[in-house]
Structures are given as C-alpha cells and as structure tokens.
C-alpha beads as a LAMMPS data file, in Angstrom:
LAMMPS data file: protein, C-alpha beads

176 atoms
175 bonds

1 atom types
1 bond types

-500.0 500.0 xlo xhi
-500.0 500.0 ylo yhi
-500.0 500.0 zlo zhi

Masses

1 110.0

Atoms # bond

1 1 1 -114.485 -71.551 262.242
2 1 1 -114.843 -74.500 264.614
3 1 1 -118.281 -76.025 265.053
4 1 1 -120.162 -74.738 267.990
5 1 1 -121.537 -76.951 270.677
6 1 1 -125.014 -76.326 269.256
7 1 1 -123.927 -77.757 265.837
8 1 1 -122.495 -80.890 267.516
9 1 1 -125.806 -81.425 269.341
10 1 1 -127.719 -81.216 266.049
11 1 1 -125.333 -83.725 264.378
12 1 1 -125.605 -86.139 267.298
13 1 1 -129.393 -85.937 267.226
14 1 1 -129.562 -86.514 263.426
15 1 1 -127.476 -89.711 263.725
16 1 1 -129.982 -91.602 265.773
17 1 1 -129.092 -94.898 267.451
18 1 1 -130.454 -97.087 264.550
19 1 1 -128.613 -95.101 261.904
20 1 1 -125.346 -95.313 263.885
21 1 1 -125.814 -99.064 264.138
22 1 1 -126.403 -99.322 260.386
23 1 1 -123.257 -97.205 259.801
24 1 1 -121.169 -99.550 262.022
25 1 1 -122.597 -102.642 260.292
26 1 1 -121.794 -101.191 256.894
27 1 1 -118.279 -100.342 258.035
28 1 1 -117.739 -103.871 259.367
29 1 1 -119.026 -105.413 256.150
30 1 1 -116.673 -103.267 254.075
31 1 1 -113.799 -104.292 256.315
32 1 1 -114.704 -107.998 255.934
33 1 1 -115.019 -107.708 252.159
34 1 1 -111.626 -105.997 252.034
35 1 1 -110.075 -108.848 254.007
36 1 1 -111.717 -111.656 252.044
37 1 1 -109.539 -113.777 249.822
38 1 1 -110.839 -114.509 246.341
39 1 1 -111.695 -118.142 245.645
40 1 1 -109.506 -119.583 242.905
41 1 1 -110.090 -123.101 241.658
42 1 1 -106.819 -124.790 240.932
43 1 1 -106.148 -127.667 238.598
44 1 1 -105.840 -129.885 241.671
45 1 1 -109.410 -128.926 242.729
46 1 1 -110.728 -129.708 239.277
47 1 1 -109.141 -133.188 239.295
48 1 1 -110.425 -134.221 242.744
49 1 1 -113.519 -136.236 243.497
50 1 1 -114.941 -137.893 246.590
51 1 1 -118.079 -139.850 247.385
52 1 1 -119.298 -143.421 247.321
53 1 1 -118.513 -146.126 244.817
54 1 1 -120.349 -149.446 244.369
55 1 1 -119.537 -152.236 241.949
56 1 1 -121.800 -155.213 241.371
57 1 1 -120.412 -158.119 239.319
58 1 1 -122.959 -160.676 238.102
59 1 1 -122.212 -164.333 237.517
60 1 1 -122.180 -167.737 239.188
61 1 1 -120.892 -166.176 242.349
62 1 1 -122.200 -162.620 242.340
63 1 1 -119.853 -160.272 244.080
64 1 1 -120.204 -156.714 245.145
65 1 1 -117.848 -154.057 246.354
66 1 1 -118.676 -150.684 247.910
67 1 1 -116.671 -148.018 249.664
68 1 1 -116.312 -144.318 250.191
69 1 1 -113.538 -142.879 248.057
70 1 1 -111.221 -139.934 247.513
71 1 1 -109.791 -139.706 244.000
72 1 1 -107.338 -137.201 242.585
73 1 1 -105.343 -136.813 239.409
74 1 1 -105.925 -138.360 236.019
75 1 1 -105.278 -141.663 234.212
76 1 1 -101.530 -140.934 233.996
77 1 1 -100.872 -139.969 237.646
78 1 1 -102.952 -139.771 240.776
79 1 1 -104.218 -141.455 243.877
80 1 1 -107.278 -143.297 245.077
81 1 1 -108.123 -143.905 248.707
82 1 1 -110.915 -146.363 249.558
83 1 1 -112.562 -145.956 252.930
84 1 1 -114.929 -148.154 254.923
85 1 1 -118.322 -146.777 255.958
86 1 1 -116.701 -145.850 259.297
87 1 1 -113.968 -143.886 257.518
88 1 1 -111.151 -146.401 258.020
89 1 1 -108.672 -146.629 255.164
90 1 1 -109.168 -149.966 253.367
91 1 1 -106.731 -149.416 250.499
92 1 1 -104.732 -146.742 248.740
93 1 1 -103.648 -146.790 245.116
94 1 1 -101.007 -144.401 243.798
95 1 1 -99.802 -144.272 240.209
96 1 1 -97.394 -142.272 238.090
97 1 1 -95.298 -142.787 234.976
98 1 1 -96.601 -146.314 234.233
99 1 1 -95.986 -147.553 237.779
100 1 1 -98.773 -148.295 240.288
101 1 1 -98.648 -149.198 243.955
102 1 1 -101.405 -150.634 246.171
103 1 1 -101.277 -150.320 249.961
104 1 1 -103.812 -152.456 251.776
105 1 1 -103.352 -153.011 255.487
106 1 1 -99.778 -154.177 255.957
107 1 1 -99.566 -155.422 252.342
108 1 1 -97.973 -153.402 249.527
109 1 1 -98.097 -154.534 245.901
110 1 1 -96.688 -152.853 242.788
111 1 1 -97.454 -153.269 239.104
112 1 1 -96.876 -151.659 235.767
113 1 1 -100.671 -151.589 235.335
114 1 1 -103.061 -149.501 237.422
115 1 1 -105.991 -151.486 236.001
116 1 1 -104.465 -154.768 237.284
117 1 1 -104.132 -153.428 240.825
118 1 1 -107.602 -151.882 240.670
119 1 1 -108.936 -155.264 239.602
120 1 1 -107.239 -156.810 242.655
121 1 1 -109.151 -154.405 244.878
122 1 1 -112.561 -154.496 243.196
123 1 1 -112.657 -157.986 241.674
124 1 1 -113.088 -156.872 238.035
125 1 1 -111.469 -154.642 235.441
126 1 1 -112.510 -150.986 235.401
127 1 1 -111.520 -148.819 232.433
128 1 1 -109.475 -146.128 234.234
129 1 1 -109.013 -143.683 231.336
130 1 1 -112.742 -143.824 230.529
131 1 1 -113.622 -143.399 234.189
132 1 1 -111.735 -140.084 234.393
133 1 1 -113.448 -138.911 231.189
134 1 1 -116.850 -139.862 232.613
135 1 1 -116.150 -137.989 235.846
136 1 1 -115.280 -134.909 233.765
137 1 1 -118.624 -135.241 231.920
138 1 1 -117.119 -136.567 228.696
139 1 1 -118.682 -139.622 227.076
140 1 1 -115.716 -141.903 226.423
141 1 1 -116.149 -145.179 224.637
142 1 1 -114.450 -148.286 225.850
143 1 1 -115.145 -151.819 224.648
144 1 1 -118.002 -153.476 226.520
145 1 1 -118.864 -150.506 228.762
146 1 1 -121.736 -148.029 228.458
147 1 1 -121.811 -144.989 230.781
148 1 1 -124.924 -142.996 231.740
149 1 1 -123.864 -139.429 232.434
150 1 1 -127.401 -137.978 232.403
151 1 1 -127.447 -137.443 236.203
152 1 1 -123.830 -136.299 236.570
153 1 1 -124.973 -132.740 237.370
154 1 1 -126.518 -134.258 240.533
155 1 1 -123.338 -136.185 241.287
156 1 1 -124.520 -139.547 239.963
157 1 1 -122.708 -141.746 237.445
158 1 1 -123.634 -145.266 236.330
159 1 1 -121.608 -147.446 233.958
160 1 1 -122.456 -150.967 232.818
161 1 1 -120.252 -153.626 231.300
162 1 1 -122.137 -156.053 229.061
163 1 1 -119.165 -157.958 227.709
164 1 1 -116.930 -159.699 228.317
165 1 1 -118.904 -161.716 230.852
166 1 1 -119.674 -161.393 233.668
167 1 1 -121.804 -158.281 233.495
168 1 1 -120.889 -155.486 235.926
169 1 1 -122.505 -152.289 237.136
170 1 1 -120.461 -149.427 238.535
171 1 1 -122.257 -146.705 240.467
172 1 1 -120.653 -143.504 241.761
173 1 1 -122.315 -140.910 243.968
174 1 1 -120.173 -137.789 244.257
175 1 1 -120.167 -135.580 247.307
176 1 1 -118.084 -132.810 245.699

Bonds

1 1 1 2
2 1 2 3
3 1 3 4
4 1 4 5
5 1 5 6
6 1 6 7
7 1 7 8
8 1 8 9
9 1 9 10
10 1 10 11
11 1 11 12
12 1 12 13
13 1 13 14
14 1 14 15
15 1 15 16
16 1 16 17
17 1 17 18
18 1 18 19
19 1 19 20
20 1 20 21
21 1 21 22
22 1 22 23
23 1 23 24
24 1 24 25
25 1 25 26
26 1 26 27
27 1 27 28
28 1 28 29
29 1 29 30
30 1 30 31
31 1 31 32
32 1 32 33
33 1 33 34
34 1 34 35
35 1 35 36
36 1 36 37
37 1 37 38
38 1 38 39
39 1 39 40
40 1 40 41
41 1 41 42
42 1 42 43
43 1 43 44
44 1 44 45
45 1 45 46
46 1 46 47
47 1 47 48
48 1 48 49
49 1 49 50
50 1 50 51
51 1 51 52
52 1 52 53
53 1 53 54
54 1 54 55
55 1 55 56
56 1 56 57
57 1 57 58
58 1 58 59
59 1 59 60
60 1 60 61
61 1 61 62
62 1 62 63
63 1 63 64
64 1 64 65
65 1 65 66
66 1 66 67
67 1 67 68
68 1 68 69
69 1 69 70
70 1 70 71
71 1 71 72
72 1 72 73
73 1 73 74
74 1 74 75
75 1 75 76
76 1 76 77
77 1 77 78
78 1 78 79
79 1 79 80
80 1 80 81
81 1 81 82
82 1 82 83
83 1 83 84
84 1 84 85
85 1 85 86
86 1 86 87
87 1 87 88
88 1 88 89
89 1 89 90
90 1 90 91
91 1 91 92
92 1 92 93
93 1 93 94
94 1 94 95
95 1 95 96
96 1 96 97
97 1 97 98
98 1 98 99
99 1 99 100
100 1 100 101
101 1 101 102
102 1 102 103
103 1 103 104
104 1 104 105
105 1 105 106
106 1 106 107
107 1 107 108
108 1 108 109
109 1 109 110
110 1 110 111
111 1 111 112
112 1 112 113
113 1 113 114
114 1 114 115
115 1 115 116
116 1 116 117
117 1 117 118
118 1 118 119
119 1 119 120
120 1 120 121
121 1 121 122
122 1 122 123
123 1 123 124
124 1 124 125
125 1 125 126
126 1 126 127
127 1 127 128
128 1 128 129
129 1 129 130
130 1 130 131
131 1 131 132
132 1 132 133
133 1 133 134
134 1 134 135
135 1 135 136
136 1 136 137
137 1 137 138
138 1 138 139
139 1 139 140
140 1 140 141
141 1 141 142
142 1 142 143
143 1 143 144
144 1 144 145
145 1 145 146
146 1 146 147
147 1 147 148
148 1 148 149
149 1 149 150
150 1 150 151
151 1 151 152
152 1 152 153
153 1 153 154
154 1 154 155
155 1 155 156
156 1 156 157
157 1 157 158
158 1 158 159
159 1 159 160
160 1 160 161
161 1 161 162
162 1 162 163
163 1 163 164
164 1 164 165
165 1 165 166
166 1 166 167
167 1 167 168
168 1 168 169
169 1 169 170
170 1 170 171
171 1 171 172
172 1 172 173
173 1 173 174
174 1 174 175
175 1 175 176
C-alpha cells in the first residue's frame, strides 16, 4: 500500500535540517573516498632526494660549495641537478653504465668516472656509492670518511673526511 501523505509528513519532520545536512556530508565523503586513488610508492620515489647540500673543504685556500639539489637513482645510474638559491640550474650530472656527463651552462663534459665529474663541480672527491648508502640510512664505510646518520630521520646528514688532506665536511638537509 503506498504511503499516505500523513506518513510522508512524519518522515520529513523526523529528518530535520541538521540531520539531512549530515546525511549529505556523509554521502559526499563516501563518494570522495570511492574516487580516491591509493598512494603507491614506486622504486623511483624511494630513490629520489632533494634539499640543500653544502661542502666545506679546509686547507690553505678554504673553499666552500653550496646548492639546492635534486638527486635520483643510485651509484650505477641516475641524475643530479644542482640549483642556485634562486632556483636556476647551475649544473646537471647524468650517469649510466660507467659513463657520466656534466652539463654546466653551455659546457658539456663526459667521463668514465662520475666521481671525477662530481669533483669538477664541488672541488673535492665525494664517495658516490657511500653517499647513496648514507641517504638510505645505511652506514657505509669508505676510506677517510665518517658519516653521522643520527639525525637522518629529521632529514640531516653530515659526513667528514679526515684523510687524505685537506679535511672536508659534507652537509645535506633533505626536504623530502
């Protein structure tokens, strides 16, 4: 038997304005949850870092280097972009299969050694394989270098080279 007009009036009165609003909000939230895409971390996300890098080399003529950076990949293949504080691209290093290429301004250089090109940019040798281990929270040993990973959970990494001379300090502050 169809509902009478009296039954419809009772139903309309029991669903007061606030409860209708709550019902619509709940319906909208369910719709949004149904449309949401799950977040999946890919291997590319796991091997990507960005932030600030600073390198201080001690000696007769102390030199320092600092830049913002975007790093992806691993010691075997990847890319590093160095940016000025204003966000201008200063240099880009790309490497794969034992071949590395440095783009800096209009200049392009190639080498069989990523560490050699990285030294050209920073002014000193940086242990690339150890650096990737450190960024992944693994304490890697490399001659002359000592890494402090105690603040890595807060995005801070410090590594010091005591020998060979000159001493160097590498500081990384991650934004990811």
